[in-house]
C-alpha positions, 0 to 999 in steps of 0.5 A, a space after each residue: 254448686 251450693 254456695 250459701 244454700 240454706 239447707 240440705 235436701 237429703 235426696 227428698 221432696 220438701 214434704 218427705 223432708 218435713 216428715 223425716 225431720 218431724 219423726 226424727 225429732 219425736 224419736 229424739 225427744 222420746 229417747 234422748 239419743 238417736 243414731 242417724 246419718 251425719 247429714 240428717 243429724 246436722 239438719 235435725 240439729 237446727 230444727 230441734 234447737 228452734 223448737 226447744 227455744 220456742 218450748 222454753 217459754 213454757 206457756 200455752 202458746 209454746 205448747 201450740 207452736 211445738 204441737 203444730 210442728 210435731 203433731 204428737 201429744 206425748 212428745 210435745 208434753 215431754 219437750 215443753 215440760 221436761 226437756 226445755 226447762 233444763 235449758 232455761 239458762 242456756 243460749 242455744 247449743 242444746 244438742 250434741 252430735 258425735 260421729 260414730 262409724 261408717 255404715 257397712 251397707 252404703 258407707 254412710 257416716 253415722 252419728 249420735 245426736 243427743 241433748 246436752 246435760 
């Protein structure tokens, strides 16, 4: 049972899960909207929203904290200088998850995750 368990394991080791979330975040920042499975989208939401909250500061330390998590210069720059300032007045809820379809191959629930305007 997973009562009160803190996160989804997604069938991966901790390092694989960290790499997955990092790469999904880079894709989301670069494209603004991605389609993935529903459990991955729900897990990604918390990861991205914590990064945006850090990035809202906009100072050097925000750049360092976001780069430490993403390890991608262009995604870090875009997140801190373009995306985070849009959410200056918003207290959380920076992303939206929209269920789309059932994947044909394995019947996985798919969803779009995107930034709220």
